[in-house]
SERO-4910 file (N, C-alpha, C, O; in steps of 0.05 Angstrom, whole numbers):
BEGIN
 pado doro    nc1    nc2    nc3   cac1   cac2   cac3    cc1    cc2    cc3    oc1    oc2    oc3
  Unk    A    402    -87   -238    412    -84   -210    415   -111   -197    396   -127   -199
  Unk    A    437   -118   -184    440   -144   -171    419   -147   -149    415   -129   -133
  Unk    A    407   -171   -148    387   -176   -127    398   -197   -108    417   -211   -114
  Unk    A    386   -198    -85    395   -218    -64    370   -227    -49    364   -216    -28
  Unk    A    357   -248    -59    335   -260    -45    309   -244    -47    307   -225    -62
  Unk    A    289   -253    -32    263   -241    -30    248   -244    -57    245   -224    -72
  Unk    A    238   -268    -62    223   -272    -87    196   -258    -85    183   -258    -64
  Unk    A    188   -245   -106    162   -233   -108    153   -234   -137    169   -225   -155
  Unk    A    129   -243   -144    120   -244   -172    119   -216   -184    121   -196   -170
  Unk    A    116   -216   -210    114   -191   -224     89   -175   -214     67   -187   -212
  Unk    A     92   -150   -207     69   -134   -197     46   -134   -218     51   -135   -242
  Unk    A     22   -132   -208     -2   -132   -224    -16   -105   -221     -8    -88   -205
  Unk    A    -37   -100   -237    -52    -75   -233    -64    -72   -205    -72    -50   -197
  Unk    A    -66    -95   -190    -76    -94   -163    -55    -86   -143    -61    -86   -119
  Unk    A    -31    -79   -152     -9    -73   -133    -17    -50   -115    -25    -29   -124
  Unk    A    -14    -54    -89    -20    -34    -69      5    -23    -54      4      0    -44
  Unk    A     26    -39    -53     50    -30    -38     75    -44    -49     74    -68    -54
  Unk    A     96    -29    -51    122    -40    -57    139    -39    -32    142    -18    -19
  Unk    A    150    -61    -24    168    -63     -1    196    -69    -12    200    -87    -27
  Unk    A    215    -53     -3    243    -58     -9    258    -61     18    255    -44     35
  Unk    A    273    -83     21    286    -88     46    316    -90     41    326   -106     26
  Unk    A    331    -72     54    360    -72     53    370    -89     77    367    -80    100
  Unk    A    381   -112     71    387   -131     93    411   -148     85    415   -155     62
  Unk    A    427   -155    105    449   -174    101    439   -203    100    454   -221     91
  Unk    A    414   -208    108    404   -235    109    376   -236     95    356   -239    109
  Unk    A    375   -234     69    350   -236     55    335   -262     59    310   -263     56
  Unk    A    349   -283     66    336   -309     70    317   -308     94    298   -323     95
  Unk    A    322   -290    113    303   -287    135    277   -275    126    256   -282    136
  Unk    A    278   -257    107    254   -245     96    240   -266     78    215   -269     79
  Unk    A    256   -280     61    245   -301     44    228   -321     59    207   -330     49
  Unk    A    238   -328     83    225   -350     98    197   -342    107    181   -360    113
  Unk    A    190   -317    108    165   -308    119    145   -298     98    121   -299    102
  Unk    A    155   -287     76    136   -273     58    119   -291     41    101   -282     27
  Unk    A    125   -317     41    110   -335     23     88   -350     36     76   -367     24
  Unk    A     82   -344     62     62   -360     76     40   -342     87     43   -318     90
  Unk    A     17   -355     93     -6   -340    105    -18   -319     87    -15   -321     62
  Unk    A    -31   -300     99    -44   -279     84    -24   -262     68    -30   -253     46
  Unk    A      0   -258     80     20   -243     66     29   -258     41     32   -245     20
  Unk    A     32   -284     43     40   -300     19     19   -298     -2     25   -296    -26
  Unk    A     -7   -298      5    -28   -296    -14    -28   -268    -27    -33   -266    -51
  Unk    A    -22   -248    -12    -21   -221    -23      2   -218    -42     -1   -204    -63
  Unk    A     24   -231    -36     47   -230    -54     40   -245    -80     45   -235   -102
  Unk    A     28   -269    -77     21   -285   -101      1   -271   -118      2   -274   -143
  Unk    A    -17   -256   -106    -38   -242   -121    -27   -216   -133    -42   -203   -149
  Unk    A     -3   -208   -127      8   -184   -138     -1   -159   -124      3   -137   -134
  Unk    A    -13   -162   -100    -22   -138    -85      1   -124    -71      1   -100    -67
  Unk    A     21   -140    -63     45   -128    -52     69   -140    -66     68   -163    -76
  Unk    A     90   -125    -68    115   -132    -82    138   -129    -62    143   -107    -52
  Unk    A    151   -151    -55    173   -151    -35    199   -159    -48    201   -180    -60
  Unk    A    219   -142    -46    245   -148    -57    267   -140    -37    264   -120    -22
  Unk    A    288   -155    -37    311   -149    -19    336   -142    -35    339   -150    -58
  Unk    A    353   -128    -22    379   -121    -33    399   -121    -10    395   -109     11
  Unk    A    421   -136    -14    441   -137      7    463   -116      3    473   -113    -20
  Unk    A    471   -102     23    493    -83     21    519    -97     13    538    -84      2
  Unk    A    521   -123     18    546   -137     10    552   -135    -20    575   -136    -28
  Unk    A    530   -133    -35    534   -131    -64    552   -107    -71    565   -107    -92
  Unk    A    552    -87    -54    566    -62    -60    592    -59    -43    604    -38    -42
  Unk    A    600    -81    -29    625    -80    -14    648    -78    -33    648    -89    -55
  Unk    A    668    -63    -25    691    -58    -43    716    -74    -36    736    -72    -49
  Unk    A    714    -91    -15    737   -107     -7    733   -136    -15    711   -144    -21
  Unk    A    754   -151    -16    753   -179    -26    736   -197     -9    726   -218    -18
  Unk    A    733   -191     17    717   -207     35    687   -199     35    671   -212     49
  Unk    A    680   -178     21    653   -168     20    642   -160     48    618   -164     53
  Unk    A    660   -151     64    652   -142     91    639   -114     89    648    -97     73
  Unk    A    619   -109    106    605    -84    105    606    -70    133    591    -51    137
  Unk    A    623    -80    150    626    -68    177    655    -61    182    673    -71    168
  Unk    A    659    -45    203    686    -38    210    687    -30    240    666    -27    252
  Unk    A    711    -27    251    713    -19    279    706     10    282    710     26    264
  Unk    A    694     17    305    686     45    309    709     64    315    727     56    329
  Unk    A    708     88    303    727    108    311    724    114    341    701    115    351
  Unk    A    746    119    354    745    124    383    746    100    400    746    102    425
  Unk    A    746     76    387    747     51    402    719     42    412    700     57    408
  Unk    A    718     19    423    693      8    433    690    -21    424    704    -30    406
  Unk    A    670    -35    436    666    -62    430    649    -65    405    633    -48    398
  Unk    A    653    -88    391    636    -94    368    644    -79    343    663    -64    342
  Unk    A    628    -85    322    632    -73    296    608    -56    288    586    -60    297
  Unk    A    613    -37    270    592    -18    262    588    -21    232    607    -23    217
  Unk    A    563    -21    223    557    -21    194    566      4    181    561     26    190
  Unk    A    581      1    159    591     24    144    569     38    128    550     25    120
  Unk    A    573     63    124    553     79    110    553     74     80    532     74     67
  Unk    A    577     70     68    579     70     39    563     47     26    548     52      7
  Unk    A    565     22     35    549      0     22    519      5     25    504     -2      6
  Unk    A    510     16     47    482     21     50    473     44     32    452     42     19
  Unk    A    489     65     30    483     87     12    481     77    -17    464     85    -32
  Unk    A    500     60    -25    500     50    -53    475     32    -58    464     32    -80
  Unk    A    467     16    -38    443      0    -41    419     17    -44    402     11    -61
  Unk    A    417     39    -29    394     57    -32    395     71    -59    374     76    -71
  Unk    A    419     79    -68    421     91    -94    412     72   -116    398     80   -135
  Unk    A    419     47   -113    412     27   -134    381     23   -134    370     21   -156
  Unk    A    369     23   -111    340     21   -110    326     45   -123    306     42   -137
  Unk    A    338     68   -119    327     93   -130    330     92   -161    312    101   -175
  Unk    A    352     82   -171    357     81   -200    337     61   -213    330     65   -236
  Unk    A    329     40   -198    311     20   -208    283     31   -211    267     21   -227
  Unk    A    276     52   -196    249     62   -195    240     73   -222    255     87   -235
  Unk    A    216     65   -231    206     75   -256    199    105   -254    195    115   -232
  Unk    A    199    118   -277    195    147   -277    169    155   -265    166    177   -254
  Unk    A    148    138   -268    122    145   -257    117    135   -229     95    139   -218
  Unk    A    137    123   -216    135    113   -189    143    135   -170    163    149   -174
  Unk    A    129    139   -148    138    158   -127    162    148   -113    166    123   -111
  Unk    A    178    165   -102    201    158    -86    193    141    -62    173    148    -49
  Unk    A    208    120    -56    201    103    -34    208    117     -7    228    131     -5
  Unk    A    191    113     13    195    124     40    215    106     54    210     82     58
  Unk    A    237    118     63    259    102     75    257    102    105    254    123    118
  Unk    A    257     78    117    255     74    146    279     59    156    285     37    147
  Unk    A    293     71    175    315     59    188    305     44    213    292     56    230
  Unk    A    311     19    216    301      2    238    323      1    259    344    -11    255
  Unk    A    317     13    282    337     16    303    323     18    330    302     30    332
  Unk    A    335      6    351    322      9    378    323     37    389    308     43    408
  Unk    A    340     54    377    342     82    387    324    100    370    333    118    356
  Unk    A    297     95    372    278    109    355    250    108    367    246     92    386
  Unk    A    232    124    357    204    122    367    193     94    362    199     81    342
  Unk    A    175     85    380    164     58    378    142     56    357    126     75    353
  Unk    A    142     34    343    122     28    323     96     21    337     96      6    357
  Unk    A     73     30    327     47     24    337     27     23    315     34     26    291
  Unk    A      1     18    322    -19     15    301    -23     41    286    -29     40    262
  Unk    A    -21     63    299    -23     89    284     -2     92    263     -7    101    241
  Unk    A     23     83    270     44     84    251     39     64    228     45     70    205
  Unk    A     28     41    235     22     21    214      2     33    194      5     30    170
  Unk    A    -19     46    204    -39     59    186    -26     81    169    -32     83    145
  Unk    A     -9     96    181      4    118    166     22    107    144     21    117    121
  Unk    A     38     87    150     56     75    130     41     60    109     49     59     85
  Unk    A     18     48    116      3     32     97    -10     50     75    -17     40     54
  Unk    A    -12     76     81    -23     94     62     -3    103     40    -10    116     21
  Unk    A     22     95     44     43    102     25     45     81      3     36     59      7
  Unk    A     55     89    -21     57     69    -43     82     52    -42     82     31    -55
  Unk    A    102     60    -26    127     45    -26    142     50      0    144     72      9
  Unk    A    153     28     11    169     30     35    196     16     31    197     -6     20
  Unk    A    217     29     40    244     17     40    252     14     69    254     34     84
  Unk    A    257    -11     78    263    -17    106    292    -25    107    301    -43     94
  Unk    A    307    -11    124    336    -15    126    343    -29    152    338    -18    174
  Unk    A    354    -53    150    358    -70    173    387    -68    183    406    -69    168
  Unk    A    390    -64    209    416    -62    221    427    -89    230    412   -109    230
  Unk    A    452    -90    237    465   -113    248    489   -103    265    494    -79    265
  Unk    A    501   -121    279    525   -115    295    518    -94    316    497    -96    329
  Unk    A    536    -74    320    532    -55    341    517    -30    332    515    -10    346
  Unk    A    506    -31    308    491     -8    298    502      3    272    519    -10    259
  Unk    A    493     27    264    501     39    239    521     62    244    523     74    265
  Unk    A    537     67    223    551     92    222    529    114    224    509    113    209
  Unk    A    534    134    240    514    155    245    505    169    219    482    179    218
  Unk    A    521    169    199    515    183    174    493    169    158    482    180    139
  Unk    A    487    143    165    465    130    152    438    145    157    420    145    141
  Unk    A    437    157    181    412    171    188    405    194    168    382    201    165
  Unk    A    425    205    155    420    227    136    408    216    110    400    232     94
  Unk    A    407    190    107    397    178     82    368    170     84    356    161     64
  Unk    A    355    172    107    329    161    111    308    183    118    315    205    124
  Unk    A    283    175    116    261    194    122    252    192    151    242    212    162
  Unk    A    254    169    163    247    166    191    260    142    203    270    124    189
  Unk    A    259    140    229    270    117    244    249    105    261    232    120    273
  Unk    A    249     79    263    228     65    278    240     43    294    259     29    285
  Unk    A    230     39    319    238     17    336    214     -1    340    191      9    342
  Unk    A    219    -27    342    198    -45    347    189    -45    376    167    -53    383
  Unk    A    207    -37    394    201    -36    422    226    -31    438    248    -28    428
  Unk    A    222    -31    465    245    -25    483    261    -50    489    262    -59    512
  Unk    A    272    -62    468    289    -85    471    307    -86    447    303    -71    428
  Unk    A    328   -104    448    347   -105    426    347   -133    413    347   -153    427
  Unk    A    345   -133    386    347   -158    371    375   -160    358    390   -140    358
  Unk    A    381   -183    347    406   -186    333    408   -170    307    430   -164    298
  Unk    A    385   -164    296    384   -148    271    356   -138    266    338   -143    282
  Unk    A    353   -123    244    328   -110    239    308   -126    223    287   -116    217
  Unk    A    315   -151    215    298   -166    198    271   -173    211    250   -171    197
  Unk    A    271   -180    236    246   -186    250    228   -161    251    204   -162    247
  Unk    A    241   -138    256    226   -113    256    215   -106    228    192    -97    226
  Unk    A    230   -112    207    221   -107    180    197   -124    174    177   -115    162
  Unk    A    198   -149    182    175   -167    177    151   -159    192    128   -161    182
  Unk    A    155   -149    217    132   -140    233    119   -116    219     94   -114    218
  Unk    A    134    -98    209    123    -74    195    110    -82    169     88    -72    163
  Unk    A    122   -100    154    109   -110    129     82   -123    136     62   -117    123
  Unk    A     82   -140    155     57   -154    163     36   -135    173     13   -137    165
  Unk    A     44   -116    190     24    -98    202     13    -79    182    -11    -71    184
  Unk    A     28    -71    162     18    -52    142      4    -66    119    -16    -57    109
  Unk    A     15    -89    110      3   -103     87    -26   -112     93    -43   -111     75
  Unk    A    -31   -120    118    -58   -129    124    -79   -107    124   -103   -112    124
  Unk    A    -69    -82    124    -88    -59    123    -94    -51     94   -112    -34     89
  Unk    A    -80    -63     75    -84    -56     47   -110    -68     36   -117    -91     44
  Unk    A   -124    -55     18   -149    -66      7   -144    -93     -7   -125    -96    -22
  Unk    A   -161   -112      0   -160   -138    -13   -142   -159      1   -142   -182     -7
  Unk    A   -127   -151     21   -108   -170     34   -123   -186     55   -120   -210     56
  Unk    A   -140   -173     71   -156   -187     91   -183   -192     79   -196   -174     67
  Unk    A   -193   -217     81   -219   -224     69   -242   -208     80   -257   -196     65
  Unk    A   -244   -207    107   -265   -192    120   -252   -166    131   -243   -165    154
  Unk    A   -253   -145    115   -240   -120    123   -253   -106    147   -241    -90    160
  Unk    A   -278   -114    152   -292   -103    175   -278   -111    201   -279    -96    221
  Unk    A   -265   -134    201   -252   -143    225   -229   -125    233   -222   -124    257
  Unk    A   -218   -110    214   -197    -91    221   -206    -69    240   -190    -58    255
  Unk    A   -232    -63    239   -243    -41    256   -249    -51    284   -254    -35    302
  Unk    A   -248    -77    288   -256    -88    314   -233    -99    330   -236   -105    354
  Unk    A   -209   -103    318   -187   -115    332   -173    -96    351   -177    -72    350
  Unk    A   -155   -107    367   -140    -90    386   -126    -67    372   -115    -71    351
  Unk    A   -126    -44    386   -112    -20    377   -125     -5    354   -117     17    348
  Unk    A   -146    -17    341   -158     -3    318   -172     22    327   -173     41    312
  Unk    A   -184     22    351   -198     46    361   -186     56    387   -200     69    403
  Unk    A   -161     49    392   -148     57    417   -153     40    441   -144     46    463
  Unk    A   -168     18    437   -173     -1    459   -165    -29    451   -162    -35    427
  Unk    A   -161    -46    471   -156    -74    465   -181    -88    457   -203    -80    465
  Unk    A   -178   -109    442   -202   -123    432   -217   -137    455   -204   -147    474
  Unk    A   -243   -139    452   -260   -153    472   -254   -183    471   -243   -193    451
  Unk    A   -261   -198    492   -257   -227    492   -273   -241    470   -296   -233    465
  Unk    A   -262   -262    458   -275   -277    438   -279   -306    447   -262   -316    462
  Unk    A   -300   -319    439   -306   -347    446   -316   -362    421   -328   -350    403
  Unk    A   -311   -388    420   -323   -405    400   -329   -432    413   -325   -435    437
  Unk    A   -338   -452    398   -345   -478    409   -320   -491    421   -298   -487    412
  Unk    A   -324   -507    443   -350   -515    455   -361   -494    474   -346   -476    482
  Unk    A   -386   -496    479   -400   -477    497   -389   -478    525   -387   -457    539
  Unk    A   -381   -502    534   -369   -505    561   -343   -521    557   -342   -541    544
  Unk    A   -322   -510    569   -296   -523    568   -284   -523    596   -278   -502    607
  Unk    A   -281   -547    608   -269   -550    635   -283   -531    654   -270   -516    669
  Unk    A   -309   -532    654   -327   -516    672   -326   -486    666   -337   -471    682
  Unk    A   -314   -478    645   -314   -449    637   -335   -446    615   -332   -458    593
  Unk    A   -355   -430    620   -377   -426    601   -374   -400    585   -363   -380    594
  Unk    A   -384   -402    560   -386   -378    544   -406   -359    557   -427   -368    565
  Unk    A   -400   -333    560   -420   -315    571   -447   -317    557   -449   -317    533
  Unk    A   -468   -319    573   -495   -323    563   -503   -302    543   -518   -308    524
  Unk    A   -495   -277    547   -504   -256    530   -495   -260    501   -509   -251    482
  Unk    A   -472   -274    497   -463   -279    469   -480   -300    455   -479   -303    431
  Unk    A   -497   -314    470   -515   -334    459   -543   -324    456   -561   -338    447
  Unk    A   -547   -299    464   -575   -288    465   -586   -280    438   -611   -280    434
  Unk    A   -569   -274    419   -579   -265    393   -587   -236    392   -595   -226    372
  Unk    A   -583   -222    415   -590   -194    417   -565   -178    410   -548   -174    427
  Unk    A   -563   -169    385   -539   -157    375   -532   -130    389   -509   -123    392
  Unk    A   -552   -115    396   -548    -90    410   -535    -95    438   -516    -81    445
  Unk    A   -546   -114    452   -535   -121    479   -507   -133    476   -489   -128    493
  Unk    A   -503   -149    455   -476   -161    451   -456   -139    445   -433   -139    456
  Unk    A   -463   -119    428   -445    -97    422   -438    -81    447   -415    -73    451
  Unk    A   -458    -77    464   -454    -62    489   -435    -77    507   -417    -66    519
  Unk    A   -439   -104    510   -422   -121    526   -393   -120    516   -374   -118    532
  Unk    A   -390   -122    490   -364   -123    478   -349    -96    483   -325    -96    490
  Unk    A   -363    -74    481   -350    -49    486   -342    -47    515   -320    -37    522
  Unk    A   -359    -56    533   -353    -55    562   -328    -72    568   -311    -63    583
  Unk    A   -327    -96    557   -305   -114    562   -279   -103    550   -257   -107    561
  Unk    A   -281    -90    527   -257    -77    515   -246    -55    533   -222    -53    537
  Unk    A   -264    -40    545   -256    -19    563   -244    -31    588   -224    -21    598
  Unk    A   -257    -52    598   -246    -65    622   -218    -76    618   -200    -71    634
  Unk    A   -215    -89    595   -189   -101    589   -167    -80    585   -145    -83    594
  Unk    A   -174    -59    571   -155    -37    566   -146    -23    592   -123    -18    596
  Unk    A   -166    -17    609   -160     -4    634   -143    -22    652   -125    -12    666
  Unk    A   -147    -48    651   -132    -66    668   -104    -72    658    -85    -72    673
  Unk    A   -102    -78    631    -77    -88    620    -60    -66    608    -35    -68    608
  Unk    A    -72    -44    598    -57    -23    585    -67      4    595    -79     19    580
  Unk    A    -61     11    620    -69     37    631    -58     60    615    -70     82    615
  Unk    A    -36     56    601    -24     78    585    -43     84    561    -47    108    555
  Unk    A    -54     63    548    -73     68    527    -99     80    538   -111     98    526
  Unk    A   -108     69    560   -133     78    572   -132    108    578   -152    122    575
  Unk    A   -109    117    588   -107    145    595   -109    164    571   -115    188    575
  Unk    A   -105    153    547   -107    170    523   -134    169    510   -139    184    491
  Unk    A   -152    153    520   -178    150    507   -196    174    511   -195    187    532
  Unk    A   -211    181    490   -231    201    492   -258    187    497   -270    176    479
  Unk    A   -266    186    522   -289    170    530   -315    185    524   -318    209    529
  Unk    A   -334    170    512   -360    180    507   -377    178    532   -369    166    552
  Unk    A   -401    190    532   -419    188    555   -426    159    560   -429    151    583
  Unk    A   -430    144    538   -437    116    541   -413    100    553   -417     83    570
  Unk    A   -389    107    545   -365     94    557   -364     99    587   -358     80    602
  Unk    A   -370    123    595   -368    130    624   -390    114    639   -386    106    662
  Unk    A   -412    111    626   -434     95    639   -425     66    642   -430     54    663
  Unk    A   -413     55    621   -404     27    623   -382     24    644   -381      4    658
  Unk    A   -364     43    646   -343     42    666   -354     44    694   -344     31    713
  Unk    A   -375     60    698   -388     62    724   -400     35    731   -399     27    755
  Unk    A   -412     21    712   -423     -6    717   -401    -25    726   -404    -40    745
  Unk    A   -378    -23    712   -355    -40    719   -345    -34    747   -339    -53    763
  Unk    A   -344     -9    755   -335     -1    781   -354    -12    803   -345    -21    824
  Unk    A   -380    -11    797   -399    -22    816   -396    -52    819   -396    -62    841
  Unk    A   -392    -66    797   -388    -95    798   -363   -103    813   -362   -122    828
  Unk    A   -342    -87    808   -316    -94    820   -313    -82    848   -293    -87    862
  Unk    A   -333    -66    857   -332    -55    883   -311    -33    887   -300    -30    909
  Unk    A   -306    -18    865   -286      3    867   -299     30    868   -286     51    870
***
């Protein structure tokens, strides 16, 4: 099958996820997958990332994959046929013992991606991410996918940044990708709350001091403080998340303390 960018070493027995990206600009994916923790995961064979361009399957001499929309309108629309052929080629490449890849269409007209979606997708063995360009897709592309995802309530020039965000968010949840996997349970959105404030040296910076409790060595009090600050931050910055929390009796007690301190 013709390939277009996205270098990834041969998968190893440690392989946890196969990513396939259908994109007109594989170089955008190439630029990101070789660095940081994701780059280490690729080099170690824990994740396998490959790209395929719909241009490979264009049938005209200019290898164009877009056309004017029926009914008129501004801009160009991605044609269904090159994308369908790219997906067919990826399916033909799949080994007999490999499960079918879960196909995700990246579009602003879709449910928003969040940490719950990242955990759900990370549990799958293979993801195919389909990146848009121009004014969108021929509507019939939607019949070829399993779900549609939006990165947020804004519009990008294409789906490549969204694809990289999903690869990064899911790959870091795979076993062996993050060195200290316990940290995944403490960061923002892992338990429905934003992460508590973090501090490191120096102890005092421009008259701002590290909270004394973090220097106390009392781990129970530190854990209590961190939970309280996570609740404070979530209630203040993300009231939408806070409204969905199932508060424990201890959480309610901590919030009452915050209300007293803040005079509310």
